DRENPA-912457 format. One record per atom (N, C-alpha, C): residue in one letter; atom name; residue number from 1; x, y, z. Coordinates in nm, 2 decimals. Example, Ala and Ser with C-alpha at 12.3 -4.5 7.8 and 13.67 -1.06 7.14 Angstrom:
+------+------+-----+--------+--------+--------+
: code : site : pos :   east :  north :     up :
+------+------+-----+--------+--------+--------+
:    a :    N :   1 :   1.32 :  -0.57 :   0.78 :
:    a :   CA :   1 :   1.23 :  -0.45 :   0.78 :
:    a :    C :   1 :   1.32 :  -0.33 :   0.78 :
:    s :    N :   2 :   1.28 :  -0.22 :   0.71 :
:    s :   CA :   2 :   1.37 :  -0.11 :   0.71 :
:    s :    C :   2 :   1.29 :   0.00 :   0.79 :
+------+------+-----+--------+--------+--------+
//
This chain:
+------+------+-----+--------+--------+--------+
: code : site : pos :   east :  north :     up :
+------+------+-----+--------+--------+--------+
:    m :    N :   1 :   0.82 :  -2.28 :   4.24 :
:    m :   CA :   1 :   0.91 :  -2.18 :   4.20 :
:    m :    C :   1 :   0.97 :  -2.22 :   4.06 :
:    k :    N :   2 :   0.99 :  -2.35 :   4.03 :
:    k :   CA :   2 :   1.04 :  -2.39 :   3.91 :
:    k :    C :   2 :   0.94 :  -2.36 :   3.79 :
:    g :    N :   3 :   0.81 :  -2.37 :   3.82 :
:    g :   CA :   3 :   0.71 :  -2.35 :   3.72 :
:    g :    C :   3 :   0.71 :  -2.20 :   3.68 :
:    l :    N :   4 :   0.73 :  -2.11 :   3.78 :
:    l :   CA :   4 :   0.73 :  -1.97 :   3.76 :
:    l :    C :   4 :   0.85 :  -1.92 :   3.67 :
:    k :    N :   5 :   0.97 :  -1.98 :   3.69 :
:    k :   CA :   5 :   1.08 :  -1.95 :   3.60 :
:    k :    C :   5 :   1.06 :  -2.00 :   3.46 :
:    k :    N :   6 :   1.00 :  -2.11 :   3.44 :
:    k :   CA :   6 :   0.97 :  -2.17 :   3.31 :
:    k :    C :   6 :   0.86 :  -2.08 :   3.24 :
:    k :    N :   7 :   0.76 :  -2.03 :   3.31 :
:    k :   CA :   7 :   0.66 :  -1.94 :   3.26 :
:    k :    C :   7 :   0.72 :  -1.81 :   3.22 :
:    r :    N :   8 :   0.81 :  -1.75 :   3.30 :
:    r :   CA :   8 :   0.88 :  -1.63 :   3.27 :
:    r :    C :   8 :   0.97 :  -1.64 :   3.14 :
:    r :    N :   9 :   1.04 :  -1.75 :   3.13 :
:    r :   CA :   9 :   1.12 :  -1.78 :   3.01 :
:    r :    C :   9 :   1.04 :  -1.79 :   2.89 :
:    i :    N :  10 :   0.93 :  -1.85 :   2.89 :
:    i :   CA :  10 :   0.84 :  -1.86 :   2.78 :
:    i :    C :  10 :   0.78 :  -1.73 :   2.74 :
:    q :    N :  11 :   0.74 :  -1.65 :   2.84 :
:    q :   CA :  11 :   0.70 :  -1.51 :   2.81 :
:    q :    C :  11 :   0.80 :  -1.43 :   2.75 :
:    l :    N :  12 :   0.93 :  -1.44 :   2.79 :
:    l :   CA :  12 :   1.04 :  -1.37 :   2.74 :
:    l :    C :  12 :   1.06 :  -1.41 :   2.59 :
:    i :    N :  13 :   1.06 :  -1.53 :   2.56 :
:    i :   CA :  13 :   1.08 :  -1.58 :   2.43 :
:    i :    C :  13 :   0.97 :  -1.53 :   2.34 :
:    v :    N :  14 :   0.84 :  -1.54 :   2.38 :
:    v :   CA :  14 :   0.73 :  -1.49 :   2.30 :
:    v :    C :  14 :   0.74 :  -1.34 :   2.28 :
:    a :    N :  15 :   0.78 :  -1.26 :   2.38 :
:    a :   CA :  15 :   0.80 :  -1.12 :   2.36 :
:    a :    C :  15 :   0.91 :  -1.09 :   2.26 :
:    a :    N :  16 :   1.02 :  -1.16 :   2.27 :
:    a :   CA :  16 :   1.13 :  -1.14 :   2.17 :
:    a :    C :  16 :   1.09 :  -1.18 :   2.03 :
:    m :    N :  17 :   1.01 :  -1.28 :   2.01 :
:    m :   CA :  17 :   0.96 :  -1.32 :   1.88 :
:    m :    C :  17 :   0.87 :  -1.21 :   1.82 :
:    l :    N :  18 :   0.78 :  -1.16 :   1.91 :
:    l :   CA :  18 :   0.69 :  -1.05 :   1.86 :
:    l :    C :  18 :   0.77 :  -0.93 :   1.83 :
:    a :    N :  19 :   0.87 :  -0.89 :   1.91 :
:    a :   CA :  19 :   0.95 :  -0.77 :   1.88 :
:    a :    C :  19 :   1.03 :  -0.79 :   1.74 :
:    l :    N :  20 :   1.08 :  -0.91 :   1.72 :
:    l :   CA :  20 :   1.15 :  -0.94 :   1.60 :
:    l :    C :  20 :   1.06 :  -0.94 :   1.48 :
:    a :    N :  21 :   0.93 :  -0.99 :   1.49 :
:    a :   CA :  21 :   0.84 :  -0.98 :   1.38 :
:    a :    C :  21 :   0.80 :  -0.84 :   1.36 :
:    l :    N :  22 :   0.78 :  -0.76 :   1.46 :
:    l :   CA :  22 :   0.74 :  -0.62 :   1.44 :
:    l :    C :  22 :   0.86 :  -0.54 :   1.37 :
:    a :    N :  23 :   0.98 :  -0.57 :   1.41 :
:    a :   CA :  23 :   1.10 :  -0.50 :   1.35 :
:    a :    C :  23 :   1.11 :  -0.54 :   1.20 :
:    t :    N :  24 :   1.09 :  -0.66 :   1.17 :
:    t :   CA :  24 :   1.10 :  -0.71 :   1.03 :
:    t :    C :  24 :   0.99 :  -0.64 :   0.95 :
:    g :    N :  25 :   0.87 :  -0.63 :   1.01 :
:    g :   CA :  25 :   0.76 :  -0.57 :   0.94 :
:    g :    C :  25 :   0.79 :  -0.42 :   0.91 :
:    l :    N :  26 :   0.84 :  -0.35 :   1.01 :
:    l :   CA :  26 :   0.87 :  -0.21 :   0.99 :
:    l :    C :  26 :   0.98 :  -0.19 :   0.89 :
:    v :    N :  27 :   1.08 :  -0.27 :   0.89 :
:    v :   CA :  27 :   1.19 :  -0.26 :   0.79 :
:    v :    C :  27 :   1.13 :  -0.29 :   0.65 :
:    g :    N :  28 :   1.05 :  -0.39 :   0.63 :
:    g :   CA :  28 :   0.99 :  -0.42 :   0.50 :
:    g :    C :  28 :   0.90 :  -0.30 :   0.46 :
:    y :    N :  29 :   0.83 :  -0.24 :   0.55 :
:    y :   CA :  29 :   0.74 :  -0.13 :   0.51 :
:    y :    C :  29 :   0.82 :  -0.01 :   0.47 :
:    a :    N :  30 :   0.93 :   0.02 :   0.54 :
:    a :   CA :  30 :   1.02 :   0.13 :   0.51 :
:    a :    C :  30 :   1.09 :   0.11 :   0.37 :
:    m :    N :  31 :   1.12 :  -0.01 :   0.34 :
:    m :   CA :  31 :   1.19 :  -0.04 :   0.21 :
:    m :    C :  31 :   1.10 :  -0.06 :   0.09 :
:    r :    N :  32 :   0.97 :  -0.06 :   0.11 :
:    r :   CA :  32 :   0.89 :  -0.10 :   0.00 :
:    r :    C :  32 :   0.91 :  -0.02 :  -0.13 :
:    d :    N :  33 :   0.94 :   0.11 :  -0.12 :
:    d :   CA :  33 :   0.96 :   0.19 :  -0.24 :
:    d :    C :  33 :   1.10 :   0.18 :  -0.29 :
:    g :    N :  34 :   1.19 :   0.13 :  -0.21 :
:    g :   CA :  34 :   1.33 :   0.11 :  -0.25 :
:    g :    C :  34 :   1.37 :  -0.02 :  -0.32 :
:    i :    N :  35 :   1.27 :  -0.11 :  -0.32 :
:    i :   CA :  35 :   1.30 :  -0.24 :  -0.38 :
:    i :    C :  35 :   1.24 :  -0.24 :  -0.52 :
:    n :    N :  36 :   1.34 :  -0.25 :  -0.62 :
:    n :   CA :  36 :   1.30 :  -0.25 :  -0.76 :
:    n :    C :  36 :   1.35 :  -0.38 :  -0.82 :
:    f :    N :  37 :   1.27 :  -0.45 :  -0.88 :
:    f :   CA :  37 :   1.31 :  -0.58 :  -0.94 :
:    f :    C :  37 :   1.36 :  -0.55 :  -1.08 :
:    f :    N :  38 :   1.47 :  -0.62 :  -1.12 :
:    f :   CA :  38 :   1.54 :  -0.61 :  -1.25 :
:    f :    C :  38 :   1.47 :  -0.70 :  -1.35 :
:    r :    N :  39 :   1.45 :  -0.65 :  -1.47 :
:    r :   CA :  39 :   1.39 :  -0.73 :  -1.58 :
:    r :    C :  39 :   1.47 :  -0.70 :  -1.71 :
:    s :    N :  40 :   1.48 :  -0.80 :  -1.79 :
:    s :   CA :  40 :   1.54 :  -0.78 :  -1.92 :
:    s :    C :  40 :   1.42 :  -0.76 :  -2.02 :
:    p :    N :  41 :   1.45 :  -0.71 :  -2.14 :
:    p :   CA :  41 :   1.34 :  -0.70 :  -2.24 :
:    p :    C :  41 :   1.28 :  -0.84 :  -2.27 :
:    s :    N :  42 :   1.35 :  -0.94 :  -2.28 :
:    s :   CA :  42 :   1.29 :  -1.08 :  -2.30 :
:    s :    C :  42 :   1.19 :  -1.12 :  -2.19 :
:    q :    N :  43 :   1.23 :  -1.08 :  -2.06 :
:    q :   CA :  43 :   1.14 :  -1.11 :  -1.95 :
:    q :    C :  43 :   1.02 :  -1.03 :  -1.96 :
:    l :    N :  44 :   1.03 :  -0.91 :  -2.00 :
:    l :   CA :  44 :   0.91 :  -0.82 :  -2.02 :
:    l :    C :  44 :   0.81 :  -0.88 :  -2.12 :
:    a :    N :  45 :   0.87 :  -0.93 :  -2.23 :
:    a :   CA :  45 :   0.79 :  -0.99 :  -2.34 :
:    a :    C :  45 :   0.71 :  -1.11 :  -2.29 :
:    t :    N :  46 :   0.77 :  -1.19 :  -2.20 :
:    t :   CA :  46 :   0.70 :  -1.31 :  -2.16 :
:    t :    C :  46 :   0.61 :  -1.29 :  -2.03 :
:    e :    N :  47 :   0.66 :  -1.20 :  -1.95 :
:    e :   CA :  47 :   0.58 :  -1.17 :  -1.82 :
:    e :    C :  47 :   0.57 :  -1.02 :  -1.81 :
:    p :    N :  48 :   0.46 :  -0.96 :  -1.87 :
:    p :   CA :  48 :   0.44 :  -0.81 :  -1.86 :
:    p :    C :  48 :   0.42 :  -0.77 :  -1.71 :
:    p :    N :  49 :   0.47 :  -0.65 :  -1.67 :
:    p :   CA :  49 :   0.45 :  -0.60 :  -1.53 :
:    p :    C :  49 :   0.31 :  -0.56 :  -1.51 :
:    r :    N :  50 :   0.27 :  -0.55 :  -1.38 :
:    r :   CA :  50 :   0.14 :  -0.50 :  -1.34 :
:    r :    C :  50 :   0.14 :  -0.35 :  -1.37 :
:    p :    N :  51 :   0.02 :  -0.30 :  -1.40 :
:    p :   CA :  51 :   0.01 :  -0.15 :  -1.43 :
:    p :    C :  51 :   0.06 :  -0.07 :  -1.31 :
:    g :    N :  52 :   0.15 :   0.03 :  -1.34 :
:    g :   CA :  52 :   0.20 :   0.11 :  -1.24 :
:    g :    C :  52 :   0.32 :   0.06 :  -1.17 :
:    e :    N :  53 :   0.36 :  -0.07 :  -1.19 :
:    e :   CA :  53 :   0.47 :  -0.13 :  -1.12 :
:    e :    C :  53 :   0.60 :  -0.07 :  -1.16 :
:    v :    N :  54 :   0.68 :  -0.03 :  -1.06 :
:    v :   CA :  54 :   0.81 :   0.03 :  -1.08 :
:    v :    C :  54 :   0.91 :  -0.08 :  -1.08 :
:    f :    N :  55 :   1.00 :  -0.09 :  -1.18 :
:    f :   CA :  55 :   1.10 :  -0.19 :  -1.19 :
:    f :    C :  55 :   1.22 :  -0.14 :  -1.26 :
:    r :    N :  56 :   1.33 :  -0.22 :  -1.27 :
:    r :   CA :  56 :   1.45 :  -0.18 :  -1.35 :
:    r :    C :  56 :   1.45 :  -0.26 :  -1.47 :
:    l :    N :  57 :   1.48 :  -0.19 :  -1.58 :
:    l :   CA :  57 :   1.49 :  -0.25 :  -1.71 :
:    l :    C :  57 :   1.64 :  -0.23 :  -1.76 :
:    g :    N :  58 :   1.70 :  -0.34 :  -1.80 :
:    g :   CA :  58 :   1.84 :  -0.33 :  -1.84 :
:    g :    C :  58 :   1.87 :  -0.40 :  -1.97 :
:    g :    N :  59 :   1.97 :  -0.36 :  -2.04 :
:    g :   CA :  59 :   2.01 :  -0.42 :  -2.17 :
:    g :    C :  59 :   2.10 :  -0.33 :  -2.24 :
:    l :    N :  60 :   2.12 :  -0.35 :  -2.37 :
:    l :   CA :  60 :   2.20 :  -0.26 :  -2.46 :
:    l :    C :  60 :   2.11 :  -0.16 :  -2.53 :
:    v :    N :  61 :   2.16 :  -0.04 :  -2.54 :
:    v :   CA :  61 :   2.09 :   0.06 :  -2.62 :
:    v :    C :  61 :   2.11 :   0.02 :  -2.77 :
:    e :    N :  62 :   2.00 :   0.00 :  -2.84 :
:    e :   CA :  62 :   2.00 :  -0.05 :  -2.97 :
:    e :    C :  62 :   2.06 :   0.06 :  -3.07 :
:    a :    N :  63 :   2.15 :   0.02 :  -3.15 :
:    a :   CA :  63 :   2.22 :   0.11 :  -3.25 :
:    a :    C :  63 :   2.12 :   0.17 :  -3.34 :
:    g :    N :  64 :   2.13 :   0.30 :  -3.36 :
:    g :   CA :  64 :   2.04 :   0.37 :  -3.45 :
:    g :    C :  64 :   1.90 :   0.41 :  -3.39 :
:    s :    N :  65 :   1.88 :   0.38 :  -3.26 :
:    s :   CA :  65 :   1.75 :   0.40 :  -3.20 :
:    s :    C :  65 :   1.74 :   0.53 :  -3.12 :
:    l :    N :  66 :   1.85 :   0.59 :  -3.09 :
:    l :   CA :  66 :   1.86 :   0.71 :  -3.01 :
:    l :    C :  66 :   1.80 :   0.83 :  -3.08 :
:    v :    N :  67 :   1.69 :   0.89 :  -3.03 :
:    v :   CA :  67 :   1.63 :   1.01 :  -3.09 :
:    v :    C :  67 :   1.61 :   1.11 :  -2.98 :
:    r :    N :  68 :   1.67 :   1.23 :  -3.00 :
:    r :   CA :  68 :   1.65 :   1.34 :  -2.91 :
:    r :    C :  68 :   1.53 :   1.42 :  -2.95 :
:    g :    N :  69 :   1.44 :   1.44 :  -2.85 :
:    g :   CA :  69 :   1.32 :   1.52 :  -2.88 :
:    g :    C :  69 :   1.33 :   1.66 :  -2.83 :
:    q :    N :  70 :   1.22 :   1.72 :  -2.80 :
:    q :   CA :  70 :   1.21 :   1.86 :  -2.76 :
:    q :    C :  70 :   1.27 :   1.86 :  -2.61 :
:    g :    N :  71 :   1.35 :   1.96 :  -2.59 :
:    g :   CA :  71 :   1.41 :   1.98 :  -2.45 :
:    g :    C :  71 :   1.50 :   1.86 :  -2.41 :
:    e :    N :  72 :   1.47 :   1.80 :  -2.30 :
:    e :   CA :  72 :   1.55 :   1.70 :  -2.24 :
:    e :    C :  72 :   1.49 :   1.56 :  -2.27 :
:    t :    N :  73 :   1.39 :   1.55 :  -2.35 :
:    t :   CA :  73 :   1.33 :   1.42 :  -2.38 :
:    t :    C :  73 :   1.41 :   1.34 :  -2.48 :
:    v :    N :  74 :   1.43 :   1.21 :  -2.45 :
:    v :   CA :  74 :   1.51 :   1.12 :  -2.53 :
:    v :    C :  74 :   1.43 :   0.99 :  -2.55 :
:    s :    N :  75 :   1.43 :   0.94 :  -2.67 :
:    s :   CA :  75 :   1.37 :   0.81 :  -2.69 :
:    s :    C :  75 :   1.47 :   0.72 :  -2.75 :
:    f :    N :  76 :   1.47 :   0.59 :  -2.71 :
:    f :   CA :  76 :   1.56 :   0.49 :  -2.76 :
:    f :    C :  76 :   1.50 :   0.35 :  -2.74 :
:    r :    N :  77 :   1.57 :   0.25 :  -2.79 :
:    r :   CA :  77 :   1.52 :   0.11 :  -2.77 :
:    r :    C :  77 :   1.63 :   0.04 :  -2.69 :
:    v :    N :  78 :   1.59 :  -0.05 :  -2.60 :
:    v :   CA :  78 :   1.68 :  -0.13 :  -2.52 :
:    v :    C :  78 :   1.65 :  -0.28 :  -2.57 :
:    t :    N :  79 :   1.76 :  -0.35 :  -2.59 :
:    t :   CA :  79 :   1.75 :  -0.49 :  -2.64 :
:    t :    C :  79 :   1.85 :  -0.58 :  -2.56 :
:    d :    N :  80 :   1.81 :  -0.71 :  -2.55 :
:    d :   CA :  80 :   1.90 :  -0.81 :  -2.50 :
:    d :    C :  80 :   1.93 :  -0.91 :  -2.60 :
:    g :    N :  81 :   1.89 :  -0.88 :  -2.73 :
:    g :   CA :  81 :   1.91 :  -0.98 :  -2.83 :
:    g :    C :  81 :   1.79 :  -1.07 :  -2.86 :
:    g :    N :  82 :   1.70 :  -1.08 :  -2.76 :
:    g :   CA :  82 :   1.58 :  -1.16 :  -2.78 :
:    g :    C :  82 :   1.46 :  -1.08 :  -2.80 :
:    a :    N :  83 :   1.46 :  -0.96 :  -2.74 :
:    a :   CA :  83 :   1.34 :  -0.87 :  -2.75 :
:    a :    C :  83 :   1.39 :  -0.73 :  -2.74 :
:    t :    N :  84 :   1.30 :  -0.63 :  -2.77 :
:    t :   CA :  84 :   1.34 :  -0.49 :  -2.77 :
:    t :    C :  84 :   1.22 :  -0.42 :  -2.70 :
:    v :    N :  85 :   1.26 :  -0.32 :  -2.62 :
:    v :   CA :  85 :   1.16 :  -0.24 :  -2.55 :
:    v :    C :  85 :   1.19 :  -0.09 :  -2.58 :
:    p :    N :  86 :   1.08 :  -0.01 :  -2.63 :
:    p :   CA :  86 :   1.10 :   0.13 :  -2.65 :
:    p :    C :  86 :   1.11 :   0.20 :  -2.51 :
:    v :    N :  87 :   1.20 :   0.30 :  -2.50 :
:    v :   CA :  87 :   1.21 :   0.37 :  -2.37 :
:    v :    C :  87 :   1.20 :   0.52 :  -2.40 :
:    r :    N :  88 :   1.14 :   0.59 :  -2.31 :
:    r :   CA :  88 :   1.13 :   0.74 :  -2.31 :
:    r :    C :  88 :   1.19 :   0.79 :  -2.18 :
:    y :    N :  89 :   1.27 :   0.89 :  -2.19 :
:    y :   CA :  89 :   1.33 :   0.95 :  -2.07 :
:    y :    C :  89 :   1.34 :   1.10 :  -2.08 :
:    t :    N :  90 :   1.30 :   1.17 :  -1.98 :
:    t :   CA :  90 :   1.31 :   1.31 :  -1.98 :
:    t :    C :  90 :   1.41 :   1.35 :  -1.87 :
:    g :    N :  91 :   1.52 :   1.41 :  -1.90 :
:    g :   CA :  91 :   1.62 :   1.44 :  -1.81 :
:    g :    C :  91 :   1.76 :   1.45 :  -1.87 :
:    v :    N :  92 :   1.86 :   1.46 :  -1.80 :
:    v :   CA :  92 :   2.00 :   1.47 :  -1.85 :
:    v :    C :  92 :   2.05 :   1.32 :  -1.84 :
:    l :    N :  93 :   2.10 :   1.28 :  -1.95 :
:    l :   CA :  93 :   2.16 :   1.14 :  -1.96 :
:    l :    C :  93 :   2.30 :   1.14 :  -1.91 :
:    p :    N :  94 :   2.34 :   1.03 :  -1.85 :
:    p :   CA :  94 :   2.48 :   1.02 :  -1.80 :
:    p :    C :  94 :   2.58 :   1.04 :  -1.92 :
:    d :    N :  95 :   2.70 :   1.09 :  -1.89 :
:    d :   CA :  95 :   2.80 :   1.11 :  -1.99 :
:    d :    C :  95 :   2.83 :   0.99 :  -2.07 :
:    l :    N :  96 :   2.84 :   0.87 :  -2.01 :
:    l :   CA :  96 :   2.88 :   0.75 :  -2.08 :
:    l :    C :  96 :   2.77 :   0.68 :  -2.15 :
:    f :    N :  97 :   2.65 :   0.74 :  -2.15 :
:    f :   CA :  97 :   2.53 :   0.68 :  -2.22 :
:    f :    C :  97 :   2.55 :   0.69 :  -2.37 :
:    g :    N :  98 :   2.52 :   0.58 :  -2.44 :
:    g :   CA :  98 :   2.53 :   0.58 :  -2.59 :
:    g :    C :  98 :   2.48 :   0.45 :  -2.65 :
:    e :    N :  99 :   2.47 :   0.45 :  -2.78 :
:    e :   CA :  99 :   2.43 :   0.33 :  -2.85 :
:    e :    C :  99 :   2.53 :   0.22 :  -2.83 :
:    n :    N : 100 :   2.47 :   0.10 :  -2.83 :
:    n :   CA : 100 :   2.55 :  -0.03 :  -2.81 :
:    n :    C : 100 :   2.62 :  -0.03 :  -2.68 :
:    q :    N : 101 :   2.57 :   0.05 :  -2.58 :
:    q :   CA : 101 :   2.63 :   0.05 :  -2.45 :
:    q :    C : 101 :   2.52 :  -0.01 :  -2.35 :
:    g :    N : 102 :   2.57 :  -0.07 :  -2.24 :
:    g :   CA : 102 :   2.48 :  -0.12 :  -2.14 :
:    g :    C : 102 :   2.42 :  -0.01 :  -2.06 :
:    m :    N : 103 :   2.29 :  -0.03 :  -2.02 :
:    m :   CA : 103 :   2.22 :   0.07 :  -1.93 :
:    m :    C : 103 :   2.12 :   0.00 :  -1.85 :
:    i :    N : 104 :   2.08 :   0.06 :  -1.74 :
:    i :   CA : 104 :   1.97 :   0.02 :  -1.65 :
:    i :    C : 104 :   1.89 :   0.14 :  -1.63 :
:    g :    N : 105 :   1.76 :   0.13 :  -1.65 :
:    g :   CA : 105 :   1.67 :   0.24 :  -1.62 :
:    g :    C : 105 :   1.56 :   0.20 :  -1.52 :
:    t :    N : 106 :   1.52 :   0.29 :  -1.43 :
:    t :   CA : 106 :   1.42 :   0.26 :  -1.33 :
:    t :    C : 106 :   1.30 :   0.34 :  -1.38 :
:    g :    N : 107 :   1.18 :   0.27 :  -1.38 :
:    g :   CA : 107 :   1.06 :   0.34 :  -1.42 :
:    g :    C : 107 :   0.95 :   0.24 :  -1.43 :
:    s :    N : 108 :   0.85 :   0.27 :  -1.51 :
:    s :   CA : 108 :   0.73 :   0.18 :  -1.53 :
:    s :    C : 108 :   0.68 :   0.19 :  -1.67 :
:    m :    N : 109 :   0.60 :   0.09 :  -1.71 :
:    m :   CA : 109 :   0.54 :   0.08 :  -1.84 :
:    m :    C : 109 :   0.42 :   0.18 :  -1.86 :
:    e :    N : 110 :   0.41 :   0.25 :  -1.97 :
:    e :   CA : 110 :   0.30 :   0.32 :  -2.00 :
:    e :    C : 110 :   0.26 :   0.27 :  -2.14 :
:    g :    N : 111 :   0.17 :   0.18 :  -2.15 :
:    g :   CA : 111 :   0.13 :   0.11 :  -2.27 :
:    g :    C : 111 :   0.24 :   0.02 :  -2.31 :
:    e :    N : 112 :   0.30 :   0.04 :  -2.43 :
:    e :   CA : 112 :   0.41 :  -0.04 :  -2.47 :
:    e :    C : 112 :   0.55 :   0.02 :  -2.45 :
:    v :    N : 113 :   0.55 :   0.14 :  -2.39 :
:    v :   CA : 113 :   0.67 :   0.22 :  -2.37 :
:    v :    C : 113 :   0.71 :   0.22 :  -2.23 :
:    f :    N : 114 :   0.84 :   0.19 :  -2.20 :
:    f :   CA : 114 :   0.90 :   0.20 :  -2.07 :
:    f :    C : 114 :   0.94 :   0.35 :  -2.05 :
:    v :    N : 115 :   0.87 :   0.41 :  -1.95 :
:    v :   CA : 115 :   0.90 :   0.55 :  -1.91 :
:    v :    C : 115 :   1.00 :   0.55 :  -1.79 :
:    a :    N : 116 :   1.12 :   0.59 :  -1.82 :
:    a :   CA : 116 :   1.23 :   0.59 :  -1.72 :
:    a :    C : 116 :   1.23 :   0.72 :  -1.64 :
:    r :    N : 117 :   1.25 :   0.71 :  -1.51 :
:    r :   CA : 117 :   1.26 :   0.83 :  -1.43 :
:    r :    C : 117 :   1.41 :   0.84 :  -1.39 :
:    e :    N : 118 :   1.49 :   0.73 :  -1.41 :
:    e :   CA : 118 :   1.63 :   0.74 :  -1.38 :
:    e :    C : 118 :   1.70 :   0.65 :  -1.48 :
:    i :    N : 119 :   1.82 :   0.69 :  -1.53 :
:    i :   CA : 119 :   1.90 :   0.61 :  -1.62 :
:    i :    C : 119 :   2.04 :   0.60 :  -1.57 :
:    l :    N : 120 :   2.09 :   0.48 :  -1.56 :
:    l :   CA : 120 :   2.23 :   0.45 :  -1.52 :
:    l :    C : 120 :   2.30 :   0.39 :  -1.64 :
:    a :    N : 121 :   2.42 :   0.44 :  -1.67 :
:    a :   CA : 121 :   2.50 :   0.39 :  -1.78 :
:    a :    C : 121 :   2.62 :   0.32 :  -1.72 :
:    k :    N : 122 :   2.69 :   0.24 :  -1.80 :
:    k :   CA : 122 :   2.81 :   0.17 :  -1.76 :
:    k :    C : 122 :   2.92 :   0.27 :  -1.72 :
:    h :    N : 123 :   3.01 :   0.23 :  -1.63 :
:    h :   CA : 123 :   3.11 :   0.32 :  -1.58 :
:    h :    C : 123 :   3.22 :   0.35 :  -1.68 :
:    d :    N : 124 :   3.27 :   0.25 :  -1.74 :
:    d :   CA : 124 :   3.38 :   0.26 :  -1.84 :
:    d :    C : 124 :   3.36 :   0.15 :  -1.94 :
:    e :    N : 125 :   3.45 :   0.13 :  -2.04 :
:    e :   CA : 125 :   3.43 :   0.04 :  -2.14 :
:    e :    C : 125 :   3.44 :  -0.11 :  -2.10 :
:    s :    N : 126 :   3.48 :  -0.14 :  -1.98 :
:    s :   CA : 126 :   3.49 :  -0.28 :  -1.93 :
:    s :    C : 126 :   3.38 :  -0.31 :  -1.83 :
:    y :    N : 127 :   3.31 :  -0.22 :  -1.78 :
:    y :   CA : 127 :   3.21 :  -0.25 :  -1.68 :
:    y :    C : 127 :   3.07 :  -0.26 :  -1.74 :
:    m :    N : 128 :   2.99 :  -0.36 :  -1.69 :
:    m :   CA : 128 :   2.85 :  -0.37 :  -1.73 :
:    m :    C : 128 :   2.78 :  -0.43 :  -1.60 :
:    p :    N : 129 :   2.67 :  -0.38 :  -1.56 :
:    p :   CA : 129 :   2.60 :  -0.43 :  -1.45 :
:    p :    C : 129 :   2.58 :  -0.58 :  -1.46 :
:    r :    N : 130 :   2.59 :  -0.65 :  -1.35 :
:    r :   CA : 130 :   2.58 :  -0.80 :  -1.34 :
:    r :    C : 130 :   2.45 :  -0.84 :  -1.40 :
:    e :    N : 131 :   2.34 :  -0.78 :  -1.37 :
:    e :   CA : 131 :   2.21 :  -0.82 :  -1.42 :
:    e :    C : 131 :   2.20 :  -0.81 :  -1.57 :
:    v :    N : 132 :   2.26 :  -0.71 :  -1.63 :
:    v :   CA : 132 :   2.26 :  -0.69 :  -1.77 :
:    v :    C : 132 :   2.35 :  -0.80 :  -1.83 :
:    t :    N : 133 :   2.46 :  -0.82 :  -1.78 :
:    t :   CA : 133 :   2.55 :  -0.93 :  -1.83 :
:    t :    C : 133 :   2.49 :  -1.06 :  -1.83 :
:    d :    N : 134 :   2.42 :  -1.09 :  -1.72 :
:    d :   CA : 134 :   2.35 :  -1.22 :  -1.71 :
:    d :    C : 134 :   2.24 :  -1.24 :  -1.81 :
:    a :    N : 135 :   2.16 :  -1.13 :  -1.83 :
:    a :   CA : 135 :   2.05 :  -1.13 :  -1.93 :
:    a :    C : 135 :   2.11 :  -1.15 :  -2.07 :
:    l :    N : 136 :   2.22 :  -1.08 :  -2.10 :
:    l :   CA : 136 :   2.27 :  -1.09 :  -2.23 :
:    l :    C : 136 :   2.34 :  -1.23 :  -2.26 :
:    k :    N : 137 :   2.40 :  -1.28 :  -2.15 :
:    k :   CA : 137 :   2.45 :  -1.42 :  -2.17 :
:    k :    C : 137 :   2.34 :  -1.52 :  -2.19 :
:    e :    N : 138 :   2.23 :  -1.50 :  -2.12 :
:    e :   CA : 138 :   2.11 :  -1.59 :  -2.14 :
:    e :    C : 138 :   2.07 :  -1.59 :  -2.29 :
:    q :    N : 139 :   2.07 :  -1.47 :  -2.35 :
:    q :   CA : 139 :   2.03 :  -1.46 :  -2.49 :
:    q :    C : 139 :   2.14 :  -1.50 :  -2.59 :
:    g :    N : 140 :   2.26 :  -1.51 :  -2.54 :
:    g :   CA : 140 :   2.37 :  -1.55 :  -2.63 :
:    g :    C : 140 :   2.43 :  -1.44 :  -2.71 :
:    v :    N : 141 :   2.41 :  -1.31 :  -2.66 :
:    v :   CA : 141 :   2.47 :  -1.20 :  -2.73 :
:    v :    C : 141 :   2.57 :  -1.12 :  -2.66 :
:    y :    N : 142 :   2.61 :  -1.17 :  -2.54 :
:    y :   CA : 142 :   2.71 :  -1.10 :  -2.46 :
:    y :    C : 142 :   2.85 :  -1.11 :  -2.52 :
:    r :    N : 143 :   2.92 :  -0.99 :  -2.53 :
:    r :   CA : 143 :   3.05 :  -0.99 :  -2.58 :
:    r :    C : 143 :   3.14 :  -0.93 :  -2.47 :
:    e :    N : 144 :   3.25 :  -0.99 :  -2.44 :
:    e :   CA : 144 :   3.35 :  -0.94 :  -2.34 :
:    e :    C : 144 :   3.40 :  -0.81 :  -2.39 :
:    a :    N : 145 :   3.44 :  -0.72 :  -2.30 :
:    a :   CA : 145 :   3.49 :  -0.59 :  -2.34 :
:    a :    C : 145 :   3.62 :  -0.61 :  -2.42 :
:    g :    N : 146 :   3.63 :  -0.53 :  -2.52 :
:    g :   CA : 146 :   3.75 :  -0.53 :  -2.61 :
:    g :    C : 146 :   3.74 :  -0.63 :  -2.72 :
:    s :    N : 147 :   3.63 :  -0.71 :  -2.73 :
:    s :   CA : 147 :   3.62 :  -0.81 :  -2.84 :
:    s :    C : 147 :   3.52 :  -0.77 :  -2.94 :
+------+------+-----+--------+--------+--------+
//
């Protein structure tokens, strides 16, 4: 009788482990399109992304680089002080988007140009996304708000 209880307990533990592995796999599969890795322009220069890879690019919109094209197409350059990446976006930009402002774009590289499908801008003059702040501090070009 003691051997039967031990066998049942082992079967239950194995079944629980399999259920946990299956649940983890399903969650990972469901989130595969929602996981975007952040990169700064300097990281792109040293480690180019795979073709078609969707990721987030963040930095400061370079002064004098904002060019409005036909319709809703906008071109600009994003920098972190160490490298610069040209960006193309078709759509309506956030109200707070502007030159020398922090931004994060989601998209992929097409040749040497980052084609954004979504642009996020900082919320007010004191907010900047943590990833952008960290990347700018790494390059030594981060300035506190108001300075």
